[in-house]
C-alpha positions as CSV (number, residue, x, y, z in Angstrom):
1,M,15.7,-59.7,40.6
2,A,19.3,-60.3,41.3
3,K,21.0,-57.9,43.5
4,R,23.4,-55.5,41.9
5,K,26.9,-55.9,43.1
6,Q,28.2,-52.9,45.0
7,L,31.6,-51.6,43.7
8,K,34.0,-50.2,46.0
9,F,35.0,-46.7,45.2
10,P,38.6,-46.6,44.3
11,S,39.6,-43.5,46.2
12,E,38.7,-42.2,49.8
13,L,39.4,-39.0,51.6
14,R,40.2,-39.4,55.2
15,F,40.4,-36.5,57.8
16,D,43.5,-36.3,60.3
17,L,42.0,-35.3,63.7
18,V,45.3,-33.7,64.8
19,S,46.4,-31.8,61.7
20,K,42.8,-31.2,60.4
21,D,44.2,-31.9,56.9
22,W,42.5,-34.3,54.6
23,V,44.7,-37.0,52.9
24,I,43.7,-39.1,49.8
25,I,43.8,-42.9,50.1
26,A,43.9,-43.7,46.3
27,T,43.6,-47.5,46.1
28,G,42.6,-47.5,42.7
29,R,46.0,-46.5,41.6
30,G,48.0,-48.4,44.3
31,K,49.9,-51.6,44.4
32,R,49.9,-54.8,46.3
33,P,52.1,-54.6,49.5
34,E,54.3,-57.2,48.2
35,T,55.3,-55.2,45.2
36,F,57.2,-52.6,47.3
37,K,59.4,-55.6,48.4
38,R,60.6,-56.1,44.8
39,E,61.5,-52.4,44.1
40,K,65.1,-51.7,43.5
41,R,67.0,-49.5,46.0
42,K,69.7,-47.1,45.1
43,R,72.3,-46.9,47.8
44,L,75.1,-44.5,48.6
45,M,78.4,-46.4,48.2
46,I,81.0,-45.0,50.5
47,T,83.6,-47.2,52.0
48,K,84.6,-47.3,55.6
49,K,87.9,-45.9,54.6
50,E,86.3,-42.7,53.1
51,C,83.5,-42.6,55.8
52,P,84.0,-39.6,58.3
53,F,82.2,-41.7,61.1
54,C,84.7,-44.6,60.9
55,Q,87.9,-42.6,61.5
56,K,89.8,-43.0,64.7
57,D,89.9,-39.4,65.4
58,I,86.2,-39.2,65.9
59,I,86.5,-39.5,69.4
60,K,88.3,-36.3,69.6
61,K,85.2,-34.5,68.6
62,A,82.8,-36.4,71.0
63,V,80.2,-34.5,73.0
64,L,79.1,-37.8,74.5
65,I,80.2,-41.4,74.1
66,Y,78.3,-44.7,75.1
67,P,78.7,-47.0,76.9
68,K,79.6,-44.6,79.5
69,N,82.8,-44.9,81.7
70,L,84.9,-46.7,79.0
71,K,88.5,-47.2,79.7
72,N,89.3,-47.1,76.0
73,P,86.9,-44.6,74.2
74,S,87.7,-46.1,70.9
75,N,85.3,-49.0,72.0
76,W,82.4,-46.8,71.6
77,S,79.2,-48.0,70.3
78,T,77.2,-44.8,70.1
79,I,78.8,-41.2,69.9
80,I,77.4,-37.7,69.7
81,I,79.5,-35.1,67.8
82,P,78.9,-31.6,66.5
83,N,77.7,-31.4,62.8
84,K,80.5,-30.3,60.6
85,Y,78.2,-28.4,58.5
86,P,75.7,-27.1,60.9
87,A,72.4,-25.4,60.1
88,F,72.2,-23.6,63.4
89,L,75.2,-22.1,65.3
90,P,75.3,-21.1,68.9
91,Y,75.6,-17.3,69.3
92,S,74.9,-14.6,71.9
93,S,71.9,-12.6,70.3
94,L,69.1,-13.2,67.9
95,D,69.9,-9.8,66.2
96,K,66.3,-9.4,64.8
97,K,66.1,-7.0,62.0
98,I,63.2,-5.6,59.8
99,E,63.6,-4.9,56.3
100,G,61.3,-2.6,54.4
101,N,58.7,-2.9,57.1
102,I,57.7,-6.2,55.7
103,Y,60.6,-8.8,55.9
104,Q,62.1,-10.2,59.1
105,R,65.4,-11.8,59.7
106,M,67.4,-13.0,62.6
107,N,70.4,-15.2,63.3
108,A,69.9,-18.9,63.1
109,I,70.8,-19.7,66.6
110,G,71.2,-23.2,67.9
111,W,73.0,-26.4,68.2
112,H,73.3,-29.0,65.5
113,E,74.5,-32.4,66.5
114,L,74.9,-36.1,65.1
115,V,74.1,-39.2,67.1
116,V,76.3,-41.9,65.3
117,T,76.1,-45.7,65.8
118,K,79.3,-47.5,65.3
119,N,78.5,-50.1,62.8
120,H,79.0,-48.7,59.2
121,D,76.6,-51.3,57.7
122,K,74.0,-51.9,60.2
123,S,71.0,-49.7,60.2
124,L,68.9,-49.4,63.5
125,A,66.5,-52.2,62.2
126,L,69.5,-54.6,62.4
127,L,70.9,-53.5,65.8
128,E,70.5,-55.4,68.9
129,E,67.6,-54.0,71.0
130,E,70.0,-52.9,73.9
131,K,71.9,-50.8,71.3
132,V,68.6,-49.2,70.0
133,K,67.9,-48.2,73.5
134,E,71.4,-46.6,73.8
135,V,70.4,-44.5,70.9
136,F,67.4,-43.2,72.8
137,N,69.6,-42.8,75.9
138,A,71.7,-40.4,73.7
139,Y,68.6,-38.5,72.3
140,Q,67.3,-38.0,76.0
141,E,70.4,-36.9,77.5
142,R,71.3,-34.3,74.8
143,Y,67.7,-33.1,74.9
144,L,67.8,-32.5,78.6
145,E,71.1,-30.8,78.3
146,L,70.2,-28.7,75.3
147,K,66.8,-27.4,76.5
148,R,68.7,-25.5,79.2
149,K,70.4,-23.4,76.6
150,S,69.5,-19.8,75.6
151,Y,67.0,-19.5,72.5
152,V,66.2,-23.2,72.6
153,N,62.4,-23.4,72.2
154,Y,62.2,-26.4,70.0
155,I,64.5,-29.6,69.7
156,A,64.2,-31.5,66.5
157,V,65.4,-35.1,66.7
158,F,65.4,-37.1,63.3
159,H,66.8,-39.8,61.2
160,N,67.3,-39.9,57.4
161,H,68.0,-43.4,56.0
162,G,68.9,-43.7,52.3
163,P,69.5,-41.1,49.7
164,A,65.8,-40.6,48.9
165,A,65.2,-39.6,52.5
166,G,68.1,-36.9,52.4
167,A,70.9,-39.0,53.9
168,S,74.3,-37.6,52.7
169,Q,76.2,-40.4,54.3
170,P,75.4,-44.2,54.4
171,H,76.7,-44.6,57.8
172,P,73.7,-44.7,60.2
173,H,73.3,-41.4,62.2
174,S,70.6,-39.2,63.6
175,Q,70.5,-35.5,64.0
176,I,69.4,-33.0,66.9
177,I,68.8,-29.5,66.0
178,T,67.5,-26.8,68.3
179,T,66.0,-23.6,67.1
180,P,64.4,-20.6,68.7
181,L,61.3,-21.1,66.5
182,I,58.7,-24.1,66.9
183,D,57.9,-26.4,64.0
184,V,54.9,-25.1,62.0
185,D,53.4,-28.8,61.9
186,L,53.8,-29.2,65.8
187,R,52.5,-25.7,66.3
188,K,49.4,-26.6,64.5
189,A,49.1,-30.0,66.3
190,L,49.5,-28.3,69.7
191,K,46.6,-25.7,68.8
192,N,44.3,-28.6,67.9
193,A,45.2,-30.8,70.8
194,K,44.5,-28.0,73.1
195,S,41.2,-27.1,71.3
196,Y,40.2,-30.7,71.8
197,Y,41.2,-31.0,75.3
198,Q,39.3,-27.8,76.2
199,R,36.1,-29.2,74.4
200,H,36.1,-32.8,75.7
201,R,38.3,-32.7,78.7
202,E,40.5,-35.5,77.4
203,C,43.7,-36.0,75.1
204,I,42.9,-36.5,71.5
205,Y,45.8,-38.9,71.1
206,C,44.7,-40.9,74.0
207,K,41.2,-41.2,72.4
208,M,42.8,-42.4,69.1
209,N,44.9,-45.0,70.9
210,E,41.9,-46.1,72.8
211,W,40.0,-46.7,69.5
212,E,43.0,-48.4,67.8
213,M,43.3,-50.8,70.7
214,K,39.7,-51.6,70.4
215,V,39.5,-52.2,66.6
216,R,43.0,-53.5,66.3
217,T,43.0,-53.3,62.4
218,R,45.9,-50.7,62.2
219,I,48.2,-51.9,65.0
220,I,51.6,-53.6,63.9
221,A,53.3,-54.1,67.1
222,E,52.8,-53.4,70.8
223,N,54.0,-54.0,74.5
224,S,52.9,-52.8,77.9
225,D,53.8,-49.2,77.1
226,F,53.8,-48.4,73.4
227,L,51.7,-48.9,70.3
228,A,53.0,-49.0,66.7
229,I,50.1,-48.0,64.4
230,C,49.5,-47.3,60.7
231,P,47.5,-44.1,61.3
232,F,43.8,-43.9,60.1
233,A,44.8,-40.8,58.0
234,S,48.2,-42.1,56.8
235,K,50.1,-39.4,54.9
236,A,52.2,-42.2,53.1
237,A,51.9,-45.8,52.3
238,F,53.3,-47.7,55.4
239,Q,53.5,-44.5,57.6
240,I,53.9,-45.7,61.3
241,I,53.3,-43.9,64.5
242,I,54.9,-45.1,67.7
243,T,53.1,-43.7,70.7
244,P,53.0,-44.3,74.5
245,K,49.8,-45.9,75.7
246,K,50.0,-43.6,78.8
247,H,49.5,-39.9,78.5
248,L,52.9,-38.4,78.3
249,P,53.5,-34.8,77.1
250,Y,57.4,-34.7,77.3
251,F,59.8,-37.3,75.5
252,E,62.6,-36.1,77.7
253,E,60.9,-37.2,81.1
254,I,60.8,-41.0,79.8
255,N,62.1,-43.4,82.3
256,E,64.3,-46.6,82.1
257,T,61.5,-49.0,81.7
258,Q,59.8,-46.8,79.2
259,K,62.9,-46.5,77.1
260,K,63.5,-50.2,77.0
261,C,59.8,-50.7,75.9
262,L,60.2,-47.9,73.4
263,A,63.3,-49.5,72.0
264,E,61.6,-52.8,71.6
265,V,58.6,-51.6,69.7
266,F,60.8,-49.2,67.5
267,K,63.2,-52.0,66.5
268,K,60.2,-54.2,65.7
269,A,58.7,-51.5,63.5
270,L,61.9,-50.7,61.7
271,F,62.7,-54.4,61.0
272,K,59.3,-55.0,59.7
273,I,59.8,-52.1,57.2
274,Y,63.2,-53.5,56.4
275,K,62.0,-57.1,55.7
276,G,58.7,-56.2,54.3
277,L,59.5,-53.5,51.9
278,N,63.2,-54.5,51.2
279,D,64.9,-51.9,53.3
280,P,63.4,-48.7,52.0
281,D,64.7,-45.3,52.5
282,Y,62.8,-43.5,55.3
283,N,62.6,-40.7,57.8
284,F,61.7,-40.9,61.5
285,Y,61.3,-37.9,63.7
286,L,60.1,-36.9,67.1
287,H,57.2,-34.7,68.0
288,T,57.1,-33.7,71.6
289,A,56.1,-30.7,73.7
290,P,58.3,-27.6,73.0
291,S,61.1,-26.8,75.4
292,D,60.0,-23.0,75.6
293,G,59.1,-23.1,79.3
294,K,55.4,-23.3,78.7
295,K,53.0,-25.9,80.0
296,Y,51.5,-28.4,77.5
297,P,49.5,-31.0,79.5
298,Y,47.1,-31.7,76.6
299,Y,49.9,-32.8,74.1
300,H,51.2,-36.5,73.7
301,W,54.6,-37.1,72.3
302,H,55.2,-39.7,69.6
303,W,57.5,-40.9,66.7
304,T,56.6,-40.8,63.2
305,I,58.3,-43.4,60.6
306,L,57.9,-42.4,56.9
307,P,59.0,-44.8,54.4
308,K,59.7,-43.1,50.9
309,T,57.3,-45.3,49.1
310,A,56.3,-42.4,46.6
311,I,57.5,-39.1,45.2
312,W,55.6,-36.0,45.6
313,A,54.4,-34.6,42.4
314,G,52.6,-31.3,41.3
315,F,49.4,-32.2,43.0
316,E,50.8,-32.9,46.4
317,I,53.2,-30.1,46.3
318,G,50.6,-27.6,45.1
319,S,47.6,-28.6,47.2
320,R,49.5,-29.8,50.5
321,M,47.3,-32.9,50.2
322,E,49.1,-36.1,50.4
323,I,48.2,-39.1,48.4
324,S,48.7,-42.6,49.8
325,T,48.2,-45.6,47.5
326,I,47.6,-48.4,49.9
327,E,45.1,-48.4,52.8
328,P,46.6,-48.1,56.3
329,E,44.5,-51.3,57.4
330,K,46.1,-53.3,54.6
331,A,49.5,-51.9,55.2
332,A,49.3,-52.9,58.9
333,R,48.1,-56.3,58.1
334,Y,51.0,-56.8,55.6
335,L,53.7,-55.6,58.2
336,R,52.2,-57.6,61.1
337,K,53.2,-60.8,59.1
338,Q,56.7,-59.6,58.8
């Protein structure tokens, strides 16, 4: 009697060890990786003449200018300026209030800055590695300065590329926002990382990195210090995590060699997305131990890159359960070739 062919089930639930969320890998409704490259992209059309970041007077607003010690500041390549429309503002008091014994409110105290690269048309994926490192220099320098300010318990560093990712300007720029509160996702990750460490006496991120380096099916790029991985429980198609191989809780403590290695892997990852997916919109953001003065030896900082390959619909919004339409192993295999 002939053996019956076993069909592969078209969907799979995968458990995220850090967030303890389940994600759906719905390959039955998915696409081939190559089809993402053929999708049309909407782009913001703002000329250099109209662009606020291309104006000569931008240097008057500068908090920092790179390269350092320029004789002519107009020759800058990376600049940090205050956000013209900040979500958080420096103030002397939180001024907490209770309404009706149930609602709470307080001042949104913080700093909101922009990290702008000079070339109007070149995203980070297309910059020289040295200029990508310069951006990480800016992130680190401002992080170290801002963490000393009052009411700064969390510093968000993120980048929106393209209108679907929330970018209101086409000129490449990142944002840095400080808040007195800690990101709810980071707070959950800290709690679960601590719990794992207390049970196993090792870092959950190091454990995952160890496995990824053993199986090598989800790694898209690496060097001596960093891995770029499509995570096992990817929340979106082609999601990438860039993580230090060494256990490091605090991004701001990164040294020069590590920054160079980070810039190398980061540029490779962004260029693979640019080439393999036809320059999709994306967000990337940093998760690192908070700046609230507490110790987090069990945490492991990392960057997340999330291409906008799908739109959340009712199920994802209502259930808080993400659906990815391509296996991370297949996504990694495709991106490795780019």
